[in-house]
C-alpha positions in Angstrom: -5.8 55.1 31.9 -7.3 55.0 28.4 -10.9 54.6 27.5 -10.6 53.6 23.8 -13.2 54.5 21.2 -14.2 52.0 18.5 -11.3 51.3 16.1 -9.0 53.8 17.9 -5.4 52.8 17.5 -3.3 51.9 20.5 0.3 50.9 20.8 1.2 49.5 24.2 4.9 49.0 23.2 5.3 52.7 22.9 4.4 53.4 26.5 7.1 53.2 29.1 5.0 52.5 32.3 5.3 49.0 33.8 1.5 48.5 34.0 -1.0 50.0 31.5 -4.7 49.5 31.7 -7.2 50.2 29.0 -11.0 49.9 28.8 -13.6 50.2 26.1 -17.1 49.2 25.2 -16.9 47.9 21.6 -18.9 46.0 19.0 -17.9 44.3 15.7 -14.2 44.3 16.5 -11.4 42.5 14.7 -7.9 43.4 15.8 -6.2 41.5 13.0 -3.1 39.3 13.8 -0.5 41.2 15.8 1.9 40.9 18.7 3.5 43.0 21.4 7.3 43.0 21.5 7.9 44.4 25.0 4.6 43.8 26.8 2.7 40.8 28.1 -1.1 41.2 28.1 -4.0 40.2 30.2 -7.2 40.2 28.2 -10.7 40.1 29.9 -14.3 41.1 29.3 -16.6 41.5 32.4 -19.5 41.3 29.9 -19.8 39.9 26.4 -17.6 37.3 24.8 -14.3 37.4 22.9 -12.7 34.9 20.5 -8.9 34.9 20.4 -7.1 33.2 17.6 -3.3 32.5 17.7 -1.1 30.9 15.1 -2.4 27.4 15.9 -5.4 27.6 18.2 -8.6 29.3 19.1 -9.9 30.3 22.5 -13.2 31.6 23.8 -13.3 34.2 26.6 -16.7 34.5 28.3 -16.8 36.8 31.4 -15.5 34.1 33.7 -12.2 33.6 31.8 -9.2 35.8 31.2 -6.3 35.2 28.9 -2.6 35.7 29.6 -0.7 36.5 26.4 3.1 36.6 26.7 5.1 39.1 24.7 5.7 38.2 21.0 2.7 35.8 20.9 0.8 36.4 17.6 -2.9 36.7 18.3 -6.1 38.1 16.9 -9.2 39.3 18.9 -12.7 39.1 17.4 -16.2 39.8 18.6 -19.4 40.8 17.0 -21.6 41.7 19.9 -21.1 44.5 22.5 -18.2 43.6 24.7 -16.8 45.4 27.8 -13.2 45.2 26.8 -10.5 45.2 29.5 -6.8 44.8 28.8 -3.8 45.2 31.0 -0.3 45.4 29.6 2.7 44.5 31.7 6.3 45.3 30.9 7.9 41.9 30.0 10.8 42.2 32.4 8.4 43.0 35.3 5.8 40.3 34.4 8.2 37.4 34.0 8.8 37.5 37.7 5.2 36.4 38.3 4.0 34.6 35.1 5.5 32.0 32.8 6.0 32.9 29.1 3.2 30.7 27.9 -0.4 31.4 26.8 -2.8 30.6 29.6 -6.6 30.7 30.1 -7.4 31.4 33.8 -10.7 31.5 35.7 -11.7 35.0 37.0 -13.0 35.1 40.6 -14.9 38.1 42.0 -11.8 39.6 43.6 -9.7 39.4 40.4 -12.6 41.0 38.5 -12.6 44.0 40.8 -8.8 44.3 40.8 -8.7 44.2 37.0 -11.4 46.9 36.8 -9.4 49.1 39.2 -6.2 48.7 37.2 -7.9 49.4 33.9 -9.2 52.8 35.2 -6.2 54.1 37.1 -3.9 56.8 35.7 -0.7 55.8 33.9 2.2 56.8 36.0 5.0 55.4 38.1 3.4 53.0 40.5 2.4 54.4 43.9 2.6 52.4 47.1 -1.1 51.7 47.2 -1.0 50.5 43.5 1.9 48.2 44.3 0.0 46.7 47.2 -3.0 46.1 45.0 -0.7 44.5 42.4 0.7 42.2 45.1 -2.8 40.9 45.8 -3.4 40.6 42.0 -0.4 38.4 41.5 -1.3 36.3 44.5 -4.8 35.7 43.1 -3.4 35.0 39.6 -1.0 32.4 41.0 -3.9 30.5 42.5 -6.4 30.9 39.6 -7.6 27.6 38.1 -6.4 27.1 34.6 -9.1 26.5 31.9 -8.4 24.0 29.2 -11.0 24.9 26.6 -9.1 25.6 23.4 -9.4 24.4 19.8 -6.3 23.5 17.8 -6.5 24.8 14.2 -5.4 22.4 11.4 -2.5 23.8 9.4 -2.8 21.7 6.3 -3.1 23.8 3.2 -6.3 22.1 2.1 -8.2 23.5 5.0 -6.7 27.0 5.2 -9.6 28.7 3.3 -12.2 26.9 5.4 -10.5 27.3 8.7 -10.5 31.1 8.2 -14.2 31.0 7.8 -14.6 28.8 10.8 -12.4 30.9 13.1 -14.2 34.1 12.2 -17.5 32.3 12.7 -18.8 32.9 9.2 -19.7 29.3 8.7 -20.2 26.1 10.7 -17.7 23.4 9.9 -19.7 20.9 7.6 -20.1 17.2 8.1 -17.2 15.1 7.1 -18.7 13.9 3.8 -19.4 17.5 2.7 -15.9 18.7 3.7 -14.4 15.8 1.6 -16.5 17.0 -1.4 -15.4 20.6 -0.9 -11.7 19.9 -0.5 -11.3 16.9 -2.8 -9.6 15.0 0.0 -11.0 11.6 0.9 -12.7 11.2 4.3 -9.9 8.9 5.7 -7.3 11.5 4.7 -9.2 14.3 6.5 -9.6 12.2 9.6 -5.9 11.4 9.7 -4.8 15.0 9.2 -7.1 16.3 11.9 -6.0 13.6 14.4 -2.4 14.4 13.7 -2.7 18.2 13.8 -5.3 18.7 16.5 -5.4 15.5 18.5 -9.1 15.1 17.6 -11.0 13.2 14.9 -12.7 15.6 12.6 -16.1 14.8 14.2 -14.7 15.5 17.7 -13.1 18.7 16.4 -16.4 19.8 14.9 -18.2 19.2 18.1 -15.7 21.1 20.1 -16.1 24.0 17.6 -19.8 23.9 18.2 -19.3 23.9 21.9 -17.1 27.0 21.8 -19.6 28.8 19.5 -22.6 27.8 21.7 -20.9 29.4 24.8 -20.3 32.6 22.8 -23.9 32.7 21.7 -25.3 32.0 25.1 -23.2 34.6 26.8 -24.4 37.1 24.1 -27.9 36.5 25.3 -29.3 34.1 22.7 -31.9 31.7 23.8 -31.5 27.9 23.8 -33.8 27.7 20.8 -31.8 30.3 18.9 -28.5 28.6 19.6 -29.9 25.3 18.7 -31.1 26.7 15.3 -27.9 28.6 14.6 -25.7 25.6 15.2 -28.0 23.2 13.3 -29.1 20.9 16.1 -32.2 18.8 15.3 -34.0 20.1 18.4 -33.5 22.2 21.6 -33.3 19.0 23.6 -30.6 17.6 21.3 -28.6 20.8 21.9 -29.1 20.6 25.7 -28.1 17.0 25.8 -24.9 17.8 23.7 -24.0 20.7 25.9 -24.4 18.7 29.1 -22.3 15.8 27.7 -19.5 18.2 26.9 -19.6 20.4 30.1 -21.4 18.3 32.7 -24.1 21.1 33.0 -27.1 22.2 31.1 -26.6 25.6 29.3 -28.6 27.4 32.1 -26.7 25.7 34.9 -23.4 26.5 33.2 -24.1 30.2 32.9 -25.4 30.4 36.5 -22.4 28.5 37.9 -20.0 30.9 36.3 -21.8 34.2 37.2 
């Protein structure tokens, strides 16, 4: 077991145990792009919200989602508020018996939450019989966990590299199409064609999906509907609520309660 301090270095690949759990309460964290050569990783936060960026997509992890990251998957973890960080590393040869080698966002039920917490705080050692029994329950629950589909493909075109870095780190809201055209020098039709080709969404749809991801982060961090509406440049609180309900089927409050 390791309780990490802020910015403390940790190398899972250097540890021989099959299952390694770590825990930390951190704020303003940026892991930088990295990958693990011999370990698959389960990433989860029982409180707070994390943003994970891979080579081509962005994912948001509120407390009801966890992320399975296979070995050798390049990724970056960011958050700016206080997050109860939980991470379990599994030896690749052990994990592949239970999980596919693909990135997956899964729903966390109360039992999984408790098991993850237990694993993150047990001592690193050869697995005891009681730990193996708990891991068997864990894998059973993982196999039946609903998969979440909320991800945002990141455009790879060189004209948007500078801007997509700002957007993925949440430094700036993606502008309206006309403004982006002025900033990049590309005509609106070209931007729309590139986004459709590289992300499967029109630019406006992509921008709305970005705002939805960011709104979930802000709500989980404790911001009010009024604050989220202002930060994300909605014309009014009711406009934000209507947008959120259209995207998720629930009002912001209903969405948070439903996933508690």
